[in-house]
C-alpha positions in Angstrom: -28.9 -11.4 -5.2 -30.5 -13.5 -8.0 -28.1 -14.9 -10.5 -29.9 -13.3 -13.4 -29.2 -9.8 -12.0 -25.4 -10.4 -11.9 -24.7 -9.5 -15.6 -26.8 -6.4 -15.3 -25.0 -5.4 -12.2 -21.6 -6.0 -13.8 -22.6 -3.9 -16.8 -24.5 -1.0 -15.2 -23.4 -1.1 -11.6 -20.3 1.1 -11.9 -21.9 3.8 -14.1 -24.9 3.9 -11.7 -22.6 4.1 -8.7 -20.7 7.0 -10.3 -23.9 8.8 -11.0 -25.1 8.4 -7.4 -21.7 9.6 -6.2 -22.1 12.8 -8.3 -25.6 13.4 -7.1 -24.4 12.8 -3.5 -21.7 15.4 -3.9 -24.2 17.9 -5.3 -26.6 17.2 -2.4 -23.8 17.8 0.1 -22.9 21.1 -1.6 -26.5 22.3 -1.2 -26.6 21.2 2.4 -23.3 22.9 3.2 -24.4 26.1 1.4 -27.6 26.1 3.4 -25.7 25.6 6.7 -22.5 27.7 6.1 -23.1 29.9 3.0 -20.7 30.7 0.3 -16.9 30.8 0.9 -16.1 34.0 2.8 -12.9 34.7 0.9 -12.9 34.0 -2.9 -9.3 35.0 -3.3 -8.2 32.6 -0.6 -10.3 29.9 -2.3 -8.6 30.5 -5.6 -5.2 30.4 -4.1 -5.9 27.2 -2.2 -7.4 25.5 -5.2 -4.3 26.5 -7.3 -1.9 25.2 -4.6 -3.9 22.1 -4.2 -3.8 21.5 -8.0 0.0 21.8 -7.9 0.3 19.0 -5.3 -1.3 16.6 -7.9 1.5 17.4 -10.3 4.1 16.3 -7.9 5.0 12.6 -7.7 3.2 11.1 -4.7 4.0 7.4 -4.9 7.3 5.6 -4.5 8.6 4.0 -7.7 7.9 0.5 -6.3 4.2 1.5 -6.0 4.0 0.5 -2.3 4.1 3.8 -0.5 1.8 6.7 -1.0 2.6 10.1 0.4 0.7 13.2 -0.7 0.1 16.8 0.4 -3.3 17.3 -1.1 -5.1 16.3 2.1 -3.3 19.1 3.9 -4.6 21.7 1.5 -8.2 20.3 1.7 -8.2 20.2 5.5 -6.7 23.7 5.8 -9.4 25.0 3.5 -12.2 24.0 5.9 -11.8 26.8 8.4 -10.2 29.2 5.9 -12.9 29.1 3.2 -15.6 27.0 4.8 -17.0 23.5 4.0 -18.3 24.6 0.6 -14.9 26.1 -0.3 -13.2 22.9 0.8 -15.4 20.9 -1.5 -14.5 23.3 -4.4 -10.8 22.9 -3.6 -11.1 19.1 -3.7 -13.1 19.2 -6.9 -10.5 21.4 -8.6 -7.6 19.3 -7.5 -9.3 16.1 -8.9 -10.3 17.9 -12.1 -6.7 19.1 -12.8 -5.0 15.9 -11.8 -2.1 15.1 -14.2 -3.0 11.4 -14.6 -4.5 10.6 -18.0 -7.7 8.7 -17.2 -11.1 8.2 -18.8 -13.6 11.0 -18.4 -16.0 8.9 -16.3 -13.1 8.2 -13.9 -12.2 11.8 -13.6 -15.8 12.8 -13.0 -15.9 10.1 -10.2 -12.7 11.4 -8.7 -14.0 15.0 -8.7 -17.2 14.0 -7.0 -15.4 11.8 -4.5 -12.8 14.4 -3.5 -15.4 17.1 -3.2 -17.9 15.0 -1.2 -15.1 13.8 1.2 -13.9 17.3 1.8 -17.4 18.5 2.6 -18.0 15.5 4.9 -14.8 16.6 6.7 -16.1 20.2 6.9 -19.4 19.0 8.5 -17.4 16.8 11.0 -15.2 19.8 11.8 -18.2 21.9 12.7 -19.9 19.1 14.7 -16.6 18.7 16.7 -16.8 22.3 17.8 -14.5 23.7 15.1 -14.5 27.4 14.5 -15.0 29.0 11.1 -13.8 32.4 12.6 -10.3 31.3 13.5 -9.0 34.9 13.3 -11.0 35.7 16.4 -9.5 33.0 18.6 -6.7 34.1 21.0 -4.5 31.9 23.0 -3.1 28.4 22.6 -6.0 26.4 24.3 -8.8 28.0 22.2 -6.8 27.2 19.0 -6.3 23.6 20.1 -9.9 23.1 21.2 -11.6 24.8 18.4 -9.2 24.2 15.5 -6.6 21.5 16.3 -8.9 18.7 17.7 -11.7 19.4 15.3 -9.4 19.3 12.3 -8.2 15.9 13.4 -11.8 14.8 13.5 -12.3 16.3 10.1 -9.3 14.4 8.9 -10.7 11.1 10.1 -14.1 11.8 8.6 -12.5 12.8 5.2 -10.5 9.5 5.2 -13.5 7.4 6.1 -15.8 9.0 3.5 -13.1 8.6 0.8 -12.5 4.9 1.8 -16.2 4.0 1.7 -16.8 5.6 -1.7 -13.7 4.0 -3.3 -14.3 0.6 -1.7 -17.8 0.7 -3.2 -16.8 1.4 -6.7 -13.9 -1.1 -6.6 -16.4 -3.7 -5.4 -18.5 -3.1 -8.4 -15.8 -2.6 -11.0 -13.2 -5.2 -9.9 -15.1 -7.6 -7.6 -12.9 -6.9 -4.6 -14.9 -7.5 -1.3 -16.0 -4.2 0.1 -14.9 -5.0 3.7 -11.4 -6.1 2.6 -10.9 -2.9 0.5 -12.2 -0.7 3.2 -9.9 -2.2 5.9 -6.9 -2.0 3.5 -7.4 1.7 2.9 -8.0 2.5 6.5 -5.2 0.5 7.9 -2.7 1.6 5.3 -3.1 5.3 6.2 -2.6 5.2 10.0 -0.2 7.8 11.4 0.4 9.3 8.0 -3.2 10.5 7.8 -3.0 11.8 11.4 0.1 13.8 10.4 -1.8 15.5 7.6 -4.2 16.9 10.2 -1.4 18.1 12.3 0.3 19.9 9.4 -3.1 21.4 8.3 -3.5 22.8 11.9 -0.1 24.5 11.6 -1.0 25.9 8.2 -4.4 27.3 9.5 -2.7 28.9 12.5 0.0 30.5 10.3 -2.6 31.6 7.7 -5.2 33.3 9.9 -3.9 34.3 13.4 -0.4 34.4 12.1 -1.5 36.5 9.2 0.9 34.8 6.7 -1.8 34.1 4.2 -0.9 31.8 1.3 2.8 31.7 2.5 1.6 29.5 5.4 0.8 26.7 2.9 4.3 26.9 1.5 5.9 26.9 4.9 3.7 24.0 6.1 4.3 21.9 3.0 8.1 22.4 3.0 8.8 19.5 5.4 6.4 17.2 3.4 8.3 18.1 0.2 11.6 17.1 1.9 10.0 13.8 3.1 8.6 13.1 -0.3 12.0 13.6 -1.9 13.5 11.1 0.5 10.7 8.7 -0.2 11.2 8.9 -3.9 14.9 8.3 -3.5 14.2 5.3 -1.5 11.8 4.0 -4.1 14.3 4.4 -6.9 16.9 2.5 -4.9 14.4 -0.2 -4.2 13.4 -0.4 -7.9 17.0 -0.8 -8.9 17.4 -3.7 -6.4 14.3 -5.4 -7.8 15.7 -5.1 -11.3 19.0 -6.7 -10.2 17.1 -9.6 -8.5 15.1 -10.0 -11.7 18.2 -10.3 -13.7 19.6 -13.0 -11.4 16.4 -15.0 -11.6 16.5 -14.7 -15.4 20.0 -16.1 -15.4 18.9 -19.1 -13.3 16.0 -19.8 -15.6 18.2 -19.5 -18.7 20.6 -22.1 -17.3 17.7 -24.4 -16.2 14.6 -23.7 -18.3 12.7 -26.5 -16.4 12.9 -24.2 -13.4 10.9 -21.4 -15.0 8.7 -19.8 -12.4 10.1 -22.0 -9.6 12.1 -19.2 -7.9 9.1 -16.9 -7.8 6.8 -19.6 -6.4 9.2 -20.6 -3.7 9.8 -16.9 -2.8 6.1 -16.2 -2.5 5.4 -19.5 -0.6 8.3 -19.0 1.8 7.3 -15.4 2.6 3.7 -16.5 3.3 4.9 -19.2 5.6 7.3 -16.8 7.4 4.4 -14.4 8.0 2.2 -17.2 9.3 5.0 -18.2 11.7 5.2 -14.7 13.0 8.7 -13.8 11.8 9.8 -10.1 12.0 9.3 -8.0 8.8 13.1 -8.0 8.1 13.2 -11.8 8.5 10.2 -12.2 6.1 12.0 -10.0 3.6 15.2 -12.1 3.9 13.2 -15.3 3.5 11.5 -13.9 0.4 14.8 -13.0 -1.2 16.5 -16.3 -0.2 13.6 -18.2 -1.8 14.0 -16.2 -5.0 17.7 -16.8 -5.2 18.2 -20.2 -3.7 19.2 -21.7 -7.1 21.6 -18.9 -7.9 24.7 -21.1 -7.3 23.8 -23.3 -10.3 24.6 -20.6 -12.8 28.4 -20.5 -12.1 29.2 -24.1 -12.8 29.1 -25.7 -16.3 26.6 -28.5 -16.7 28.0 -31.9 -15.9 30.8 -30.4 -13.7 28.8 -29.9 -10.5 30.7 -32.5 -8.5 29.6 -34.5 -5.5 26.9 -33.1 -3.2 26.2 -30.5 -5.9 22.9 -29.3 -4.4 24.5 -28.3 -1.1 27.5 -26.8 -2.9 25.3 -24.8 -5.2 23.4 -23.2 -2.3 26.7 -22.3 -0.6 28.0 -20.8 -3.8 24.8 -18.7 -4.1 25.2 -17.6 -0.5 28.8 -16.6 -1.1 27.8 -14.5 -4.2 25.3 -12.5 -2.1 27.3 -11.9 1.1 29.2 -8.9 -0.2 26.0 -7.0 -1.2 24.8 -5.1 1.9 21.1 -5.4 1.1 21.4 -9.2 0.5 23.5 -10.2 3.6 20.4 -11.4 5.4 19.3 -13.6 2.5 22.9 -14.9 2.2 22.8 -16.0 5.9 19.5 -17.8 5.3 21.0 -19.6 2.3 24.0 -20.7 4.3 21.6 -22.3 6.9 19.7 -23.9 4.0 22.9 -25.5 2.7 23.6 -27.0 6.1 20.1 -28.2 6.7 19.6 -32.0 6.9 18.7 -34.8 9.3 22.3 -35.1 10.4 23.2 -31.4 10.5 22.8 -28.8 13.2 19.3 -27.5 13.5 18.9 -24.6 11.0 17.1 -21.3 11.8 13.3 -21.2 11.3 13.8 -18.9 8.3 16.1 -21.5 6.6 13.7 -24.3 7.2 10.9 -22.4 5.7 12.9 -21.8 2.5 14.0 -25.5 2.3 10.4 -26.8 2.8 9.0 -24.4 0.2 11.6 -25.5 -2.3 10.9 -29.2 -1.7 7.2 -28.7 -1.9 7.3 -26.8 -5.2 9.6 -29.4 -6.8 7.4 -32.2 -5.7 4.4 -30.5 -7.2 5.8 -29.0 -10.4 8.8 -31.3 -10.9 7.4 -34.7 -9.9 3.8 -33.8 -10.7 2.3 -34.7 -7.3 -0.8 -33.1 -6.0 -0.8 -30.8 -3.0 -2.0 -33.4 -0.6 0.5 -36.1 -1.8 3.4 -33.6 -1.7 2.4 -32.6 1.9 2.2 -36.2 3.0 5.6 -37.0 1.5 7.2 -34.0 3.3 5.7 -35.2 6.6 7.3 -38.6 6.1 10.7 -37.2 5.8 13.0 -36.5 8.7 12.2 -33.0 10.0 14.2 -30.4 11.8 13.4 -28.9 15.2 10.6 -26.7 13.9 9.5 -29.1 11.1 5.9 -29.6 12.4 5.3 -25.9 12.8 6.7 -25.2 9.3 4.6 -27.8 7.7 1.5 -26.5 9.5 2.3 -23.0 8.2 2.7 -24.5 4.7 -0.7 -26.2 5.0 -2.4 -23.0 6.0 -0.9 -21.0 3.2 -2.0 -23.5 0.6 -5.7 -23.2 1.5 -7.7 -21.3 -1.2 -9.1 -18.0 -0.2 -12.9 -17.9 0.4 -13.4 -14.7 -1.6 -11.1 -15.6 -4.4 -9.7 -12.1 -4.5 -7.4 -10.1 -2.3 -7.3 -6.4 -1.8 -6.9 -4.5 -5.1 -5.2 -1.3 -6.0 -6.5 1.9 -4.4 -7.6 3.5 -7.6 -10.8 4.8 -9.1 -12.6 2.7 -11.8 
């Protein structure tokens, strides 16, 4: 793309994209109306739209912002055979229109078009996969599985793909996140959770139509999801409390030693990246991240000037002792104990401990001694290394390379 067009794209690209998305949703609605007609049951359509809107008013993300778990996909998928593809599109549109989040009008319009278009794409995929729009006339387990269960899973996948493509496009224009990275992030982060939505939707459909439960089927089907969501939110609140506690400990370290401001966070992030590069298990990566964050904790419990001999090793051991009685920090405490005993004349530490030690040394060389990255790396290579020293330094070298795109995956939100 010519450089002169970049400012115009940055200024008008997102509004144009939103307009195209709205027109695409309108076009899909006309196609679906031509193929399938109006929703066969307007009362059912109103009830599904109302229930779907209520799902938006329930919290759907854990308080740490890392886990998303929502029931609105179940309602949209169930709407496809109950009120047809056009009805499913209306349900998606109403849910997005009544979302409780306070967002700009153009973002709400985009979300409405996106939700409606994705639902109708799912409806078309359901039909192409052999899905029945007359579920009440099916009898027996196999016809229900073949003409409702399997097609609804196909519709689920099509819905997810359409949603991911539309969102990845707008985030590419509004935030500069590479389209491919955003698309892969959305698709891989859904996984079995998205498949579960299709399974629950199938149960709701069977209870609503052949089971003749009507709208009660949605409440019965969503009850397990509500319980799982409550557990998820409890977990998120607990995790958030732990993060606040860790933040307070880091603040105490930096208050005692202002010259270390930012050091703990850098070592934590660097060590976690190295641990992932080395293929450590998720639990070990989490322990390495926390140990890197709190490796200087022992310095806050001794008055300045009274550290005594071998104070660096003693400080690490004190920090490990402070953490060992906290169940969620026992892993980090064990890593710090290994860090304290690391050295050319000590027993070989664990790979996790060596990662934290090298990350700490590297950051101090760069931000304390003012060395460049290459100089700091060369100095680390000249020092006596542990059993896994070469592997650790190679992982450090890989994590220090700048990313080609200059940006990682962004948040999964509309513009």
